[in-house]
FIKEBA-878563 format. One record per residue (C-alpha): x, y, z. Coordinates in nm, 3 decimals, always signed. Layout:
BEGIN
ATOM         x         y         z
ATOM         X         Y         Z
...
END
This chain:
BEGIN
ATOM         x         y         z
ATOM    -0.010    -0.035    -0.002
ATOM    +0.288    +0.186    +0.082
ATOM    +0.434    +0.144    -0.284
ATOM    +0.113    +0.233    -0.429
ATOM    +0.120    +0.574    -0.258
ATOM    +0.466    +0.675    -0.304
ATOM    +0.414    +0.591    -0.679
ATOM    +0.093    +0.809    -0.674
ATOM    +0.359    +1.105    -0.516
ATOM    +0.617    +1.066    -0.759
ATOM    +0.354    +1.095    -1.022
ATOM    +0.187    +1.403    -0.872
ATOM    +0.528    +1.546    -0.851
ATOM    +0.633    +1.446    -1.213
ATOM    +0.309    +1.625    -1.329
ATOM    +0.373    +1.917    -1.127
ATOM    +0.711    +1.944    -1.237
ATOM    +0.598    +1.908    -1.625
ATOM    +0.351    +2.170    -1.549
ATOM    +0.603    +2.446    -1.413
ATOM    +0.816    +2.388    -1.686
ATOM    +0.554    +2.445    -1.959
ATOM    +0.463    +2.733    -1.806
ATOM    +0.812    +2.849    -1.802
ATOM    +0.824    +2.754    -2.159
ATOM    +0.500    +3.000    -2.196
ATOM    +0.596    +3.253    -1.999
ATOM    +0.949    +3.307    -2.190
ATOM    +0.767    +3.260    -2.506
ATOM    +0.506    +3.547    -2.458
ATOM    +0.834    +3.797    -2.410
ATOM    +1.023    +3.632    -2.678
ATOM    +0.698    +3.724    -2.926
ATOM    +0.653    +4.079    -2.828
ATOM    +1.038    +4.111    -2.901
ATOM    +1.002    +3.986    -3.198
ATOM    +0.706    +4.147    -3.316
ATOM    +0.849    +4.482    -3.231
ATOM    +1.175    +4.422    -3.434
ATOM    +0.986    +4.287    -3.777
ATOM    +0.752    +4.569    -3.751
ATOM    +0.993    +4.782    -3.900
ATOM    +1.033    +4.560    -4.221
ATOM    +0.681    +4.520    -4.268
ATOM    +0.579    +4.870    -4.261
ATOM    +0.892    +5.026    -4.439
ATOM    +0.703    +4.992    -4.755
ATOM    +0.471    +5.252    -4.612
ATOM    +0.685    +5.483    -4.400
ATOM    +1.005    +5.493    -4.646
ATOM    +0.931    +5.791    -4.811
ATOM    +0.857    +5.976    -4.453
ATOM    +1.218    +5.950    -4.358
ATOM    +1.365    +5.933    -4.706
ATOM    +1.242    +6.187    -4.969
ATOM    +1.406    +6.034    -5.286
ATOM    +1.150    +5.982    -5.527
ATOM    +1.288    +5.630    -5.627
ATOM    +1.066    +5.373    -5.466
ATOM    +1.421    +5.084    -5.526
ATOM    +1.659    +5.351    -5.337
ATOM    +1.383    +5.440    -5.087
ATOM    +1.366    +5.067    -4.974
ATOM    +1.724    +5.010    -4.967
ATOM    +1.786    +5.292    -4.759
ATOM    +1.555    +5.158    -4.513
ATOM    +1.692    +4.817    -4.552
ATOM    +2.000    +4.975    -4.462
ATOM    +1.887    +5.059    -4.135
ATOM    +1.725    +4.754    -4.112
ATOM    +2.090    +4.602    -4.127
ATOM    +2.243    +4.847    -3.904
ATOM    +2.001    +4.738    -3.631
ATOM    +2.146    +4.374    -3.640
ATOM    +2.508    +4.532    -3.620
ATOM    +2.414    +4.607    -3.234
ATOM    +2.369    +4.228    -3.206
ATOM    +2.718    +4.126    -3.142
ATOM    +2.707    +4.368    -2.853
ATOM    +2.378    +4.294    -2.712
ATOM    +2.474    +3.912    -2.772
ATOM    +2.772    +3.991    -2.499
ATOM    +2.636    +4.234    -2.268
ATOM    +2.308    +4.056    -2.179
ATOM    +2.507    +3.708    -2.254
ATOM    +2.755    +3.838    -1.967
ATOM    +2.424    +3.952    -1.756
ATOM    +2.228    +3.579    -1.818
ATOM    +2.525    +3.392    -1.716
ATOM    +2.656    +3.585    -1.429
ATOM    +2.331    +3.756    -1.275
ATOM    +2.078    +3.498    -1.385
ATOM    +1.843    +3.454    -1.686
ATOM    +1.547    +3.614    -1.569
ATOM    +1.744    +3.950    -1.539
ATOM    +1.885    +3.930    -1.850
ATOM    +1.519    +3.884    -2.030
ATOM    +1.328    +4.145    -1.800
ATOM    +1.572    +4.415    -1.904
ATOM    +1.588    +4.341    -2.305
ATOM    +1.235    +4.329    -2.307
ATOM    +1.192    +4.698    -2.168
ATOM    +1.469    +4.815    -2.398
ATOM    +1.240    +4.676    -2.720
ATOM    +0.943    +4.857    -2.568
ATOM    +1.158    +5.213    -2.540
ATOM    +1.257    +5.151    -2.918
ATOM    +0.932    +5.082    -3.075
ATOM    +0.760    +5.424    -2.861
ATOM    +0.994    +5.623    -3.030
ATOM    +0.972    +5.518    -3.389
ATOM    +0.566    +5.524    -3.325
ATOM    +0.623    +5.894    -3.210
ATOM    +0.918    +6.006    -3.421
ATOM    +0.839    +6.271    -3.685
ATOM    +0.970    +6.271    -4.039
ATOM    +1.191    +6.442    -4.281
ATOM    +0.898    +6.699    -4.355
ATOM    +0.934    +6.817    -3.996
ATOM    +1.305    +6.813    -3.871
ATOM    +1.480    +6.716    -4.154
ATOM    +1.805    +6.494    -4.148
ATOM    +1.760    +6.456    -3.765
ATOM    +1.439    +6.197    -3.873
ATOM    +1.666    +5.916    -4.017
ATOM    +1.914    +6.007    -3.753
ATOM    +1.694    +5.920    -3.454
ATOM    +1.533    +5.643    -3.638
ATOM    +1.876    +5.487    -3.689
ATOM    +1.929    +5.502    -3.321
ATOM    +1.621    +5.362    -3.220
ATOM    +1.667    +5.062    -3.424
ATOM    +2.015    +5.012    -3.274
ATOM    +1.855    +5.001    -2.951
ATOM    +1.605    +4.766    -3.041
ATOM    +1.905    +4.599    -3.211
ATOM    +2.087    +4.592    -2.896
ATOM    +1.778    +4.430    -2.745
ATOM    +1.695    +4.150    -2.951
ATOM    +2.083    +4.058    -2.935
ATOM    +2.067    +3.969    -2.588
ATOM    +1.726    +3.830    -2.642
ATOM    +1.820    +3.493    -2.896
ATOM    +2.084    +3.368    -2.684
ATOM    +1.913    +3.424    -2.302
ATOM    +1.592    +3.277    -2.422
ATOM    +1.767    +3.009    -2.605
ATOM    +1.953    +2.941    -2.303
ATOM    +1.644    +2.967    -2.087
ATOM    +1.407    +2.732    -2.305
ATOM    +1.714    +2.467    -2.307
ATOM    +1.723    +2.429    -1.929
ATOM    +1.398    +2.440    -1.894
ATOM    +1.273    +2.174    -2.101
ATOM    +1.210    +1.823    -2.037
ATOM    +1.491    +1.582    -2.104
ATOM    +1.424    +1.392    -2.420
ATOM    +1.170    +1.648    -2.557
ATOM    +1.436    +1.932    -2.562
ATOM    +1.379    +1.964    -2.927
ATOM    +1.040    +1.974    -2.935
ATOM    +0.985    +2.212    -2.618
ATOM    +1.309    +2.455    -2.760
ATOM    +1.129    +2.477    -3.124
ATOM    +0.888    +2.705    -2.924
ATOM    +1.142    +2.978    -2.923
ATOM    +1.098    +3.002    -3.303
ATOM    +0.723    +2.922    -3.255
ATOM    +0.713    +3.287    -3.099
ATOM    +0.966    +3.431    -3.314
ATOM    +0.765    +3.312    -3.609
ATOM    +0.463    +3.422    -3.419
ATOM    +0.602    +3.778    -3.361
ATOM    +0.644    +3.801    -3.736
ATOM    +0.325    +3.656    -3.798
ATOM    +0.159    +3.886    -3.583
ATOM    +0.339    +4.218    -3.709
ATOM    +0.216    +4.106    -4.088
ATOM    -0.121    +4.046    -3.971
ATOM    -0.128    +4.391    -3.769
ATOM    -0.026    +4.519    -4.110
ATOM    -0.290    +4.299    -4.300
ATOM    -0.579    +4.467    -4.074
ATOM    -0.479    +4.815    -4.117
ATOM    -0.458    +4.765    -4.477
ATOM    -0.837    +4.653    -4.488
ATOM    -0.935    +4.933    -4.238
ATOM    -0.752    +5.196    -4.362
ATOM    -0.709    +5.372    -4.725
ATOM    -0.329    +5.355    -4.886
ATOM    -0.339    +5.708    -4.814
ATOM    -0.403    +5.662    -4.447
ATOM    -0.155    +5.431    -4.428
ATOM    +0.148    +5.617    -4.588
ATOM    +0.068    +5.934    -4.395
ATOM    -0.012    +5.792    -4.052
ATOM    -0.130    +5.444    -4.031
ATOM    +0.241    +5.269    -4.025
ATOM    +0.269    +5.437    -3.657
ATOM    +0.026    +5.212    -3.533
ATOM    +0.177    +4.880    -3.488
ATOM    +0.493    +5.049    -3.382
ATOM    +0.249    +5.188    -3.082
ATOM    +0.111    +4.844    -3.036
ATOM    +0.427    +4.687    -2.956
ATOM    +0.537    +4.888    -2.712
ATOM    +0.208    +4.824    -2.524
ATOM    +0.262    +4.465    -2.527
ATOM    +0.619    +4.471    -2.432
ATOM    +0.489    +4.609    -2.124
ATOM    +0.256    +4.303    -2.074
ATOM    +0.554    +4.070    -2.108
ATOM    +0.739    +4.240    -1.892
ATOM    +0.472    +4.131    -1.644
ATOM    +0.462    +3.763    -1.736
ATOM    +0.856    +3.754    -1.712
ATOM    +0.833    +3.856    -1.349
ATOM    +0.689    +3.490    -1.261
ATOM    +0.966    +3.339    -1.391
ATOM    +1.210    +3.071    -1.187
ATOM    +1.539    +3.102    -1.234
ATOM    +1.712    +2.805    -1.400
ATOM    +2.104    +2.924    -1.380
ATOM    +2.277    +2.785    -1.029
ATOM    +2.414    +3.031    -0.816
ATOM    +2.730    +2.832    -0.779
ATOM    +2.763    +2.846    -1.159
ATOM    +2.734    +3.217    -1.158
ATOM    +2.959    +3.224    -0.896
ATOM    +3.246    +3.100    -1.088
ATOM    +3.547    +3.338    -1.215
ATOM    +3.467    +3.223    -1.626
ATOM    +3.086    +3.289    -1.579
ATOM    +3.031    +3.541    -1.853
ATOM    +3.364    +3.589    -1.939
ATOM    +3.523    +3.583    -2.270
ATOM    +3.812    +3.396    -2.138
ATOM    +3.573    +3.157    -2.063
ATOM    +3.425    +3.177    -2.391
ATOM    +3.753    +3.115    -2.545
ATOM    +3.779    +2.784    -2.422
ATOM    +3.507    +2.664    -2.614
ATOM    +3.608    +2.841    -2.912
ATOM    +3.562    +2.512    -3.151
ATOM    +3.206    +2.550    -3.058
ATOM    +3.170    +2.930    -3.123
ATOM    +3.318    +2.866    -3.491
ATOM    +3.091    +2.617    -3.572
ATOM    +2.752    +2.801    -3.455
ATOM    +2.906    +3.113    -3.664
ATOM    +2.906    +2.879    -3.953
ATOM    +2.584    +2.694    -3.925
ATOM    +2.407    +3.032    -3.843
ATOM    +2.555    +3.235    -4.106
ATOM    +2.356    +2.989    -4.369
ATOM    +2.046    +2.912    -4.131
ATOM    +2.013    +3.290    -4.099
ATOM    +2.018    +3.411    -4.410
ATOM    +1.795    +3.159    -4.565
ATOM    +1.526    +3.277    -4.292
ATOM    +1.566    +3.640    -4.354
ATOM    +1.533    +3.573    -4.734
ATOM    +1.216    +3.358    -4.731
ATOM    +1.062    +3.551    -4.444
ATOM    +1.137    +3.942    -4.413
ATOM    +1.278    +3.973    -4.779
ATOM    +1.047    +3.778    -4.933
ATOM    +0.771    +4.038    -4.882
ATOM    +0.943    +4.299    -5.086
ATOM    +1.044    +3.983    -5.376
ATOM    +0.728    +3.943    -5.427
ATOM    +0.634    +4.341    -5.462
ATOM    +0.950    +4.449    -5.652
ATOM    +1.052    +4.163    -5.845
ATOM    +0.795    +3.962    -5.910
ATOM    +0.552    +4.262    -5.971
ATOM    +0.266    +4.139    -5.706
ATOM    +0.041    +4.398    -5.507
ATOM    +0.152    +4.455    -5.188
ATOM    -0.191    +4.359    -5.040
ATOM    -0.129    +4.023    -5.254
ATOM    +0.203    +3.954    -5.117
ATOM    +0.097    +4.022    -4.777
ATOM    -0.114    +3.750    -4.772
ATOM    +0.072    +3.509    -4.967
ATOM    +0.328    +3.580    -4.638
ATOM    +0.075    +3.556    -4.375
ATOM    -0.018    +3.224    -4.480
ATOM    +0.278    +3.094    -4.564
ATOM    +0.448    +3.240    -4.173
ATOM    +0.143    +3.052    -4.003
ATOM    +0.198    +2.715    -4.142
ATOM    +0.598    +2.777    -4.085
ATOM    +0.537    +2.848    -3.738
ATOM    +0.312    +2.519    -3.702
ATOM    +0.587    +2.317    -3.827
ATOM    +0.828    +2.436    -3.553
ATOM    +0.689    +2.175    -3.296
ATOM    +0.653    +1.892    -3.545
ATOM    +1.044    +1.910    -3.659
ATOM    +1.192    +1.961    -3.316
ATOM    +1.014    +1.673    -3.209
ATOM    +1.172    +1.490    -3.515
ATOM    +1.532    +1.618    -3.407
ATOM    +1.483    +1.429    -3.063
ATOM    +1.427    +1.109    -3.251
ATOM    +1.671    +1.148    -3.533
ATOM    +1.967    +1.375    -3.404
ATOM    +2.045    +1.712    -3.405
ATOM    +2.298    +1.688    -3.678
ATOM    +2.068    +1.472    -3.903
ATOM    +1.830    +1.751    -3.904
ATOM    +2.095    +2.010    -3.957
ATOM    +2.248    +1.756    -4.236
ATOM    +1.896    +1.765    -4.425
ATOM    +1.863    +2.186    -4.384
ATOM    +2.224    +2.207    -4.537
ATOM    +2.185    +1.968    -4.832
ATOM    +1.841    +2.123    -4.932
ATOM    +1.926    +2.483    -4.875
ATOM    +2.209    +2.421    -5.122
ATOM    +2.042    +2.209    -5.384
ATOM    +1.651    +2.440    -5.376
ATOM    +1.763    +2.781    -5.322
ATOM    +1.866    +2.886    -5.671
ATOM    +1.569    +2.666    -5.854
ATOM    +1.282    +2.839    -5.599
ATOM    +1.429    +3.194    -5.632
ATOM    +1.412    +3.138    -6.007
ATOM    +1.077    +3.061    -6.026
ATOM    +0.963    +3.307    -5.786
ATOM    +1.134    +3.600    -6.023
ATOM    +0.854    +3.517    -6.252
ATOM    +0.552    +3.345    -6.097
ATOM    +0.237    +3.525    -6.187
ATOM    -0.030    +3.281    -5.985
ATOM    -0.056    +3.373    -5.576
ATOM    -0.103    +2.993    -5.501
ATOM    +0.204    +2.931    -5.706
ATOM    +0.423    +3.192    -5.528
ATOM    +0.282    +3.043    -5.202
ATOM    +0.345    +2.675    -5.316
ATOM    +0.712    +2.783    -5.356
ATOM    +0.790    +3.014    -5.064
ATOM    +0.644    +2.722    -4.854
ATOM    +0.885    +2.476    -4.993
ATOM    +1.148    +2.733    -4.901
ATOM    +0.978    +2.779    -4.558
ATOM    +0.997    +2.376    -4.501
ATOM    +1.367    +2.317    -4.583
ATOM    +1.441    +2.647    -4.329
ATOM    +1.216    +2.457    -4.031
ATOM    +1.501    +2.159    -4.024
ATOM    +1.716    +2.468    -3.889
ATOM    +1.498    +2.694    -3.722
ATOM    +1.346    +2.432    -3.519
ATOM    +1.613    +2.351    -3.354
ATOM    +1.833    +2.643    -3.384
ATOM    +1.827    +2.733    -3.013
ATOM    +1.891    +2.374    -2.843
ATOM    +2.168    +2.303    -3.080
ATOM    +2.384    +2.587    -2.995
ATOM    +2.287    +2.578    -2.623
ATOM    +2.401    +2.175    -2.639
ATOM    +2.709    +2.315    -2.734
ATOM    +2.834    +2.537    -2.440
ATOM    +2.901    +2.472    -2.072
ATOM    +2.645    +2.642    -1.826
ATOM    +2.904    +2.931    -1.732
ATOM    +2.913    +3.043    -2.083
ATOM    +2.586    +2.902    -2.241
ATOM    +2.438    +3.241    -2.277
ATOM    +2.742    +3.411    -2.379
ATOM    +2.835    +3.163    -2.643
ATOM    +2.493    +3.104    -2.812
ATOM    +2.420    +3.482    -2.773
ATOM    +2.747    +3.629    -2.919
ATOM    +2.813    +3.356    -3.184
ATOM    +2.464    +3.395    -3.308
ATOM    +2.440    +3.779    -3.307
ATOM    +2.792    +3.796    -3.500
ATOM    +2.672    +3.572    -3.757
ATOM    +2.297    +3.705    -3.778
ATOM    +2.444    +4.062    -3.832
ATOM    +2.682    +3.985    -4.107
ATOM    +2.452    +3.732    -4.287
ATOM    +2.106    +3.733    -4.161
ATOM    +2.053    +4.128    -4.121
ATOM    +2.226    +4.199    -4.411
ATOM    +2.014    +3.976    -4.641
ATOM    +1.753    +4.251    -4.760
ATOM    +2.031    +4.521    -4.828
ATOM    +2.246    +4.262    -5.063
ATOM    +1.947    +4.169    -5.227
ATOM    +1.828    +4.519    -5.329
ATOM    +2.166    +4.609    -5.408
ATOM    +2.258    +4.344    -5.641
ATOM    +1.916    +4.424    -5.826
ATOM    +2.000    +4.789    -5.856
ATOM    +2.297    +4.683    -6.032
ATOM    +2.122    +4.421    -6.252
ATOM    +2.263    +4.113    -6.080
ATOM    +2.003    +3.992    -5.894
ATOM    +2.042    +3.636    -5.961
ATOM    +2.395    +3.634    -5.794
ATOM    +2.206    +3.716    -5.472
ATOM    +2.044    +3.338    -5.533
ATOM    +2.372    +3.153    -5.542
ATOM    +2.484    +3.357    -5.279
ATOM    +2.218    +3.221    -5.044
ATOM    +2.306    +2.867    -5.208
ATOM    +2.666    +2.909    -5.139
ATOM    +2.573    +2.979    -4.769
ATOM    +2.343    +2.674    -4.734
ATOM    +2.612    +2.436    -4.855
ATOM    +2.868    +2.623    -4.582
ATOM    +2.593    +2.504    -4.274
ATOM    +2.603    +2.128    -4.426
ATOM    +2.984    +2.142    -4.414
ATOM    +2.962    +2.270    -4.064
ATOM    +2.712    +2.028    -3.970
ATOM    +2.926    +1.721    -4.119
ATOM    +3.169    +1.818    -3.778
ATOM    +2.901    +1.704    -3.542
ATOM    +2.851    +1.371    -3.433
ATOM    +2.589    +1.176    -3.244
ATOM    +2.563    +1.189    -2.876
ATOM    +2.229    +1.052    -2.796
ATOM    +1.932    +1.238    -2.901
ATOM    +2.153    +1.539    -2.911
ATOM    +2.470    +1.661    -3.051
ATOM    +2.851    +1.682    -2.919
ATOM    +3.153    +1.807    -3.068
END
């Protein structure tokens, strides 16, 4: 009888532990969603506010300038990855996540209220740049800390599934930003959107960030006090001892981030600027594609728990290298919205093999005392150089008449991710160096 009672208590304790872990994932994810909503709103609204801050009459030139500021925001990510990685490893994951969401709130509020070029001249694009740099710093710290937190709180044996919710919320933030724009397109006429309607999503983002701050206050800390007290905790010296892992993360993040941003944030502009689709049609296509892409993440993450992170990464690298050029070439001259949707969806399925395990893969490669720093800084550097520059490089090559060179560039970086992934070897369901 005592054995039955003990088993019942053990089962109840396990269920309670699982409930707490799931709630922690939800709490961390909610803040992650808001962070990425705020960051992506810029990209999806740039079609409407480019003329406000850059008075040039050429639409491609205006988009190129706004894409340049989008890329500049990524340049702050390595600083954010280092700063917030140090905070997370030395003072706790929770503290780092609270600070980052406050910074994102401030950046969105500034953009929502910022006067245009007609009112304050060149100060307008300068302040826009500063707000984006501030947001870039915040997001640079958000990725590494949230990836670390989710990997530490996830249930053993199902880490791929639970950690995939980082990209569920990352994509969800992007999708929510896009849906906000789509709703505004239906509610407001085009003239109002170009005049002032584009400011609404930034204001919404600032309010949502306050909600996320409240939710994150209830999270439990996952790092150990003893680990945070180590001299190496959050230090570059400690990270140097794990330099092989750092370099490998740089390699496959370069290919993964470039593919992700090519087929998400840049794709809306590509369908408008290259395929000649109406902005509303392109938004509708990307809304549907991103929604399915978001739902795919847990399934592909669960698959990685069975086949291993290495196999998932090899699938991504090989398919990205082989399929990117044909997909982008076909989209270049696509006329049917359904055909465009199918091609974009095919690309996003391939990218899912990377995005679903991105956070857990990197977290498994670093020890606890430098985990947030290792994940955040390596990701931020590669993301800044390759992911953040994707739109700018694509638009610049288009302006020079060499758009197809961008297709081969994305394909080559997919091949790099494949080569780096070959250096991983199996260790149970995860990875090892």
